[in-house]
Backbone bond lengths (Angstrom), bond angles and torsions (degrees), N, CA, C in turn:
res aa  C-N    CA-C-N  psi(-1)  N-CA   C-N-CA  omega(-1)  CA-C   N-CA-C  phi
1 M - - - 1.445 - - 1.527 109.74 -
2 A 1.316 116.82 137.49 1.456 121.77 -178.19 1.527 110.47 -69.69
3 R 1.303 115.08 144.99 1.461 120.87 177.96 1.521 109.57 -79.21
4 K 1.321 115.81 137.24 1.467 121.22 176.38 1.523 108.71 -91.33
5 I 1.318 114.64 136.11 1.459 121.78 179.55 1.526 108.20 -123.00
6 L 1.306 116.03 133.64 1.462 121.85 173.41 1.521 108.34 -112.95
7 L 1.323 116.32 123.05 1.461 122.67 176.18 1.524 108.52 -111.54
8 T 1.324 116.43 137.82 1.464 119.70 177.64 1.523 110.05 -126.57
9 S 1.324 114.85 155.33 1.465 121.49 174.73 1.525 108.12 -143.37
10 F 1.315 115.32 164.36 1.459 121.62 179.57 1.523 111.60 -105.56
11 D 1.311 114.40 159.72 1.458 122.43 171.98 1.531 107.75 -86.64
12 V 1.316 117.88 177.47 1.471 122.27 176.54 1.528 109.51 -71.96
13 W 1.334 115.56 160.24 1.461 119.28 178.19 1.530 113.11 -138.41
14 M 1.317 117.20 -5.69 1.468 120.75 179.52 1.533 108.83 -122.70
15 P 1.332 117.26 146.35 1.464 120.20 -177.04 1.534 114.45 -58.21
16 H 1.332 118.30 -31.67 1.468 120.58 -177.48 1.526 113.15 -77.86
17 Q 1.312 118.49 -9.08 1.463 121.31 -176.44 1.524 110.82 -85.28
18 V 1.317 114.74 124.55 1.460 121.13 176.92 1.524 109.52 -81.50
19 S 1.326 115.41 -35.51 1.462 121.35 178.76 1.517 108.31 -153.68
20 N 1.318 115.78 173.04 1.461 121.72 176.85 1.522 106.46 -108.55
21 S 1.316 117.04 124.72 1.464 120.63 -175.45 1.525 112.59 -60.62
22 S 1.327 118.26 -27.02 1.469 118.96 177.43 1.525 109.69 -65.49
23 D 1.318 116.97 -39.30 1.461 120.02 177.32 1.523 111.09 -75.38
24 D 1.324 117.38 -35.78 1.471 120.53 176.05 1.530 110.25 -58.39
25 L 1.334 116.63 -40.85 1.463 120.96 179.93 1.524 110.93 -64.47
26 L 1.333 117.14 -46.34 1.471 119.25 178.17 1.521 110.65 -62.33
27 A 1.327 117.38 -42.68 1.464 121.05 179.36 1.525 110.71 -60.27
28 E 1.316 116.97 -42.21 1.469 120.96 179.28 1.522 111.30 -65.50
29 M 1.314 117.05 -42.66 1.468 120.48 178.83 1.529 110.74 -64.79
30 L 1.322 117.29 -38.30 1.464 121.03 176.70 1.527 110.97 -65.60
31 S 1.322 116.99 -44.96 1.468 120.38 -177.46 1.525 111.68 -66.42
32 Q 1.327 117.11 -31.90 1.469 121.09 178.16 1.526 112.34 -87.84
33 K 1.328 115.86 2.32 1.473 121.65 -179.30 1.532 111.06 52.79
34 R 1.338 115.00 47.96 1.462 122.19 -178.47 1.518 113.60 -99.95
35 L 1.306 116.95 7.61 1.456 119.85 -178.50 1.527 109.70 -102.72
36 P 1.327 116.95 138.74 1.465 119.54 179.15 1.530 111.91 -66.58
37 D 1.326 114.86 160.66 1.458 119.46 173.15 1.527 108.38 -56.45
38 H 1.297 116.27 156.22 1.464 123.47 179.33 1.531 112.27 65.32
39 T 1.353 115.36 29.82 1.461 121.29 173.06 1.519 107.85 -104.08
40 Y 1.298 115.84 130.49 1.459 122.43 -178.57 1.522 108.31 -119.10
41 C 1.317 116.08 138.01 1.464 120.58 -179.51 1.519 110.90 -114.86
42 L 1.301 114.68 132.05 1.460 122.91 173.73 1.524 104.58 -114.62
43 R 1.329 115.15 94.49 1.459 120.76 -169.96 1.524 112.42 -98.40
44 K 1.343 112.79 155.35 1.467 123.11 174.37 1.522 113.05 55.81
45 L 1.329 114.56 49.00 1.467 118.90 173.45 1.519 109.60 -57.91
46 P 1.318 116.99 145.70 1.471 118.51 175.49 1.530 109.61 -67.92
47 V 1.299 116.45 141.10 1.465 121.36 177.88 1.521 106.41 -81.57
48 D 1.336 113.82 78.47 1.453 122.16 -172.74 1.534 108.50 -146.49
49 F 1.334 116.25 130.36 1.463 121.71 -175.05 1.529 113.64 -63.05
50 E 1.310 119.11 -26.47 1.464 121.44 178.98 1.520 112.30 -95.91
51 Q 1.327 115.98 -46.41 1.457 119.85 -173.90 1.523 113.36 -68.58
52 A 1.325 118.55 -42.62 1.473 120.59 -176.65 1.533 111.27 -60.74
53 P 1.349 119.39 -54.05 1.470 118.15 178.76 1.531 112.67 -60.90
54 A 1.324 117.50 -38.89 1.470 120.40 -179.41 1.524 111.01 -61.38
55 Q 1.328 117.13 -43.37 1.463 120.36 -179.84 1.526 111.56 -66.29
56 V 1.330 116.62 -42.65 1.467 119.42 -178.30 1.529 110.60 -68.81
57 I 1.309 117.75 -44.41 1.469 120.51 -179.74 1.527 110.52 -64.35
58 S 1.303 117.80 -38.49 1.464 120.93 175.88 1.527 110.76 -60.90
59 T 1.329 116.70 -41.88 1.461 121.22 179.07 1.528 110.86 -69.45
60 I 1.316 117.45 -37.25 1.472 120.63 176.20 1.527 109.42 -60.19
61 N 1.316 116.87 -45.45 1.468 120.15 179.34 1.523 111.98 -62.25
62 L 1.303 116.92 -37.49 1.456 121.97 -179.60 1.528 111.94 -71.10
63 L 1.335 116.71 -48.20 1.470 121.43 -173.37 1.524 114.35 -88.51
64 Q 1.339 117.14 -29.03 1.465 121.66 -173.08 1.540 110.70 52.67
65 P 1.343 117.33 55.91 1.475 119.77 -177.26 1.524 111.88 -70.57
66 D 1.310 115.23 155.15 1.465 121.36 175.07 1.527 110.19 -78.74
67 V 1.336 114.91 -37.26 1.463 121.17 -177.15 1.529 108.89 -132.38
68 I 1.321 115.17 136.79 1.459 122.22 176.07 1.527 106.17 -120.61
69 V 1.324 116.39 123.84 1.458 121.15 176.87 1.523 107.08 -120.91
70 C 1.310 114.96 108.11 1.459 120.71 178.09 1.522 107.94 -94.17
71 C 1.317 115.76 136.08 1.462 120.83 -178.96 1.518 110.22 -121.73
72 G 1.311 115.58 140.67 1.453 121.83 177.19 1.515 109.88 -142.66
73 M 1.315 116.46 160.07 1.459 121.10 -179.22 1.524 110.45 -89.62
74 A 1.320 115.07 135.95 1.467 122.03 173.21 1.527 106.63 -119.95
75 E 1.315 115.82 98.04 1.470 120.83 -173.06 1.521 113.71 -58.94
76 S 1.322 118.08 -30.33 1.463 119.78 -175.37 1.529 113.91 -93.45
77 R 1.313 118.34 -3.16 1.467 120.28 -178.41 1.524 110.60 -94.12
78 T 1.337 114.59 154.38 1.467 119.50 -177.35 1.519 112.86 -113.86
79 V 1.331 117.54 -5.56 1.469 121.89 178.08 1.523 108.43 -134.18
80 L 1.323 115.82 163.80 1.455 119.89 172.15 1.519 108.08 -64.84
81 T 1.316 117.20 138.63 1.460 119.94 175.34 1.517 108.76 -129.07
82 V 1.310 115.18 129.52 1.459 120.51 174.90 1.524 106.56 -96.85
83 E 1.307 115.06 130.30 1.457 120.89 -173.41 1.530 111.00 -88.99
84 S 1.324 115.78 133.02 1.467 120.59 -178.38 1.523 112.12 -79.92
85 N 1.348 116.79 -23.75 1.455 118.41 -174.05 1.519 112.16 -157.78
86 G 1.322 113.27 164.73 1.457 122.42 170.70 1.520 107.42 -123.66
87 C 1.334 117.29 142.92 1.468 121.72 -176.26 1.520 110.71 -127.17
88 Y 1.342 114.09 145.00 1.464 119.00 173.60 1.526 108.45 -162.79
89 G 1.314 116.53 136.60 1.457 122.12 175.79 1.513 114.24 55.21
90 G 1.327 117.04 36.42 1.459 121.39 -179.98 1.515 114.54 81.64
91 E 1.328 118.42 -0.46 1.471 122.24 179.46 1.525 108.81 -105.02
92 T 1.324 116.07 134.04 1.459 122.26 177.00 1.519 108.35 -116.16
93 L 1.321 116.09 125.77 1.464 121.88 178.11 1.516 108.55 -115.01
94 K 1.331 115.73 131.42 1.460 121.17 -177.56 1.518 110.99 -103.88
95 T 1.327 115.05 149.47 1.454 120.12 173.71 1.523 109.41 -69.14
96 T 1.322 116.97 153.59 1.465 121.48 177.51 1.530 111.06 -90.70
97 I 1.310 116.88 -0.32 1.465 121.88 -179.55 1.526 109.32 -82.16
98 N 1.320 116.80 136.58 1.465 122.29 178.12 1.532 107.71 -76.29
99 L 1.316 116.27 96.79 1.458 121.07 -174.14 1.521 113.13 -71.28
100 A 1.315 118.24 -36.17 1.467 120.56 179.05 1.529 110.05 -60.23
101 K 1.306 116.01 -43.40 1.464 120.78 178.33 1.528 110.80 -67.66
102 L 1.326 116.39 -39.05 1.462 121.29 -178.99 1.528 111.90 -63.00
103 V 1.334 117.71 -46.15 1.467 120.15 -173.97 1.524 114.03 -86.12
104 K 1.314 118.08 -14.14 1.470 120.13 -175.51 1.536 113.30 -52.79
105 P 1.331 119.91 -46.70 1.471 118.34 -179.36 1.531 114.49 -84.71
106 L 1.317 118.10 0.13 1.460 121.18 -174.19 1.524 112.14 -94.39
107 M 1.322 114.90 143.36 1.463 120.35 175.80 1.527 108.39 -91.36
108 A 1.305 117.01 150.00 1.470 123.67 175.07 1.526 112.50 52.74
109 T 1.339 115.89 39.32 1.461 121.06 178.78 1.520 108.50 -137.33
110 Q 1.326 115.80 133.63 1.456 121.30 -179.28 1.524 110.14 -133.37
111 V 1.327 115.25 159.95 1.463 121.22 172.97 1.522 107.49 -90.17
112 S 1.316 115.66 137.99 1.463 122.14 178.44 1.527 108.75 -122.59
113 D 1.320 115.65 143.70 1.461 121.80 175.04 1.526 111.03 -105.67
114 D 1.326 116.81 15.59 1.459 120.60 -177.46 1.527 109.89 -138.58
115 A 1.328 115.72 96.39 1.467 120.93 -179.99 1.523 111.41 -81.55
116 G 1.316 117.65 7.95 1.451 121.84 177.26 1.517 112.52 89.68
117 Q 1.299 115.47 -170.03 1.470 122.28 -177.59 1.521 111.27 -122.17
118 F 1.315 116.47 24.18 1.453 119.26 -173.26 1.529 110.18 -121.37
119 V 1.292 117.00 -158.97 1.463 122.09 -173.82 1.532 112.15 -62.88
120 C 1.319 118.49 -34.92 1.472 120.63 178.58 1.529 110.66 -54.89
121 N 1.325 115.26 -53.08 1.456 120.81 179.89 1.532 111.02 -59.72
122 F 1.331 116.88 -44.77 1.462 119.73 -177.43 1.532 111.78 -66.69
123 L 1.328 116.90 -38.19 1.467 120.17 176.51 1.525 109.99 -61.66
124 Y 1.319 116.29 -47.40 1.466 121.13 -179.41 1.529 110.22 -60.24
125 Y 1.328 116.11 -50.15 1.459 120.75 178.37 1.530 110.62 -56.36
126 S 1.322 116.83 -46.56 1.468 121.80 -177.26 1.522 111.97 -61.31
127 I 1.311 116.15 -41.52 1.476 119.11 -179.96 1.521 110.37 -70.94
128 L 1.331 117.77 -44.19 1.469 119.97 177.73 1.527 110.42 -59.55
129 K 1.316 117.29 -41.27 1.464 121.60 178.45 1.529 110.19 -63.74
130 Y 1.318 116.56 -46.22 1.463 121.23 179.84 1.537 110.84 -60.97
131 L 1.311 116.93 -45.14 1.472 120.13 -179.82 1.530 111.34 -64.66
132 G 1.328 116.65 -35.33 1.456 120.60 178.36 1.518 113.26 -69.92
133 Q 1.329 117.21 -24.55 1.464 121.49 -177.65 1.522 113.71 -97.72
134 N 1.325 116.72 -8.33 1.462 120.34 -176.33 1.519 110.40 -125.53
135 P 1.326 116.23 134.54 1.465 119.85 -176.66 1.531 112.01 -74.29
136 M 1.309 115.11 96.11 1.465 121.01 172.71 1.515 107.62 -150.48
137 N 1.304 115.94 163.15 1.461 120.54 -176.13 1.517 113.01 -99.56
138 S 1.305 117.63 24.97 1.465 121.69 179.81 1.521 110.27 -79.65
139 R 1.323 114.46 144.77 1.465 121.07 172.82 1.517 107.56 -122.47
140 C 1.332 115.86 149.60 1.464 120.03 -173.07 1.521 111.48 -127.56
141 L 1.318 114.13 146.85 1.453 123.12 178.18 1.528 107.96 -140.26
142 F 1.319 116.60 143.47 1.461 120.43 173.29 1.514 108.38 -116.31
143 V 1.339 115.85 131.40 1.462 122.41 179.92 1.522 108.62 -119.14
144 H 1.318 115.79 124.79 1.458 120.24 172.88 1.529 108.01 -93.74
145 V 1.320 114.32 130.89 1.455 122.60 -176.80 1.528 108.27 -106.38
146 P 1.354 117.43 131.72 1.468 117.92 176.68 1.528 110.83 -62.69
147 R 1.320 116.03 162.66 1.462 120.99 -175.88 1.526 112.76 -55.81
148 S 1.313 117.22 -38.72 1.461 120.30 179.01 1.522 109.48 -107.46
149 I 1.318 116.61 124.09 1.468 119.09 178.18 1.522 111.46 -87.60
150 Q 1.346 117.79 -0.37 1.467 120.76 -177.47 1.529 111.89 -60.92
151 A 1.316 117.67 -30.53 1.464 121.44 -178.62 1.520 112.76 -78.08
152 I 1.324 116.70 -13.86 1.462 120.50 -177.33 1.519 109.11 -84.84
153 K 1.316 116.24 124.38 1.465 121.62 178.38 1.507 109.10 -83.67
154 L 1.329 116.46 113.16 1.467 119.88 -179.98 1.488 110.41 -90.85
């Protein structure tokens, strides 16, 4: 049976932003038909601490994906970064994915231990917490995308 993948991206949140690079990346991958079958995209999530996790968790319950890859824009970063954990209220939750193995063959990709202090981090934490409390075989990863995806080789 084919593995189901859920990909998410955020909408813009600042007036100067024309687009969100996390959504630009998903759009580019879709247009180039680079996504495997059974991949579902939940694009342009609201940059909101309540709405974003609620929408993703609702979609997780509906699809029961094997893998969830949440993407967000990191304006100050220059490479893709996969986040090792999400933190909230003094609790740190780590992904079960072996990130060192994942990024080893990839160019311009690094592991980060700091998902920030904004909605990206809270979404990641919320999903990791939800997966830990509910019996399902889904695994989750958060990827921060630099502001410009032009440097990323697809």
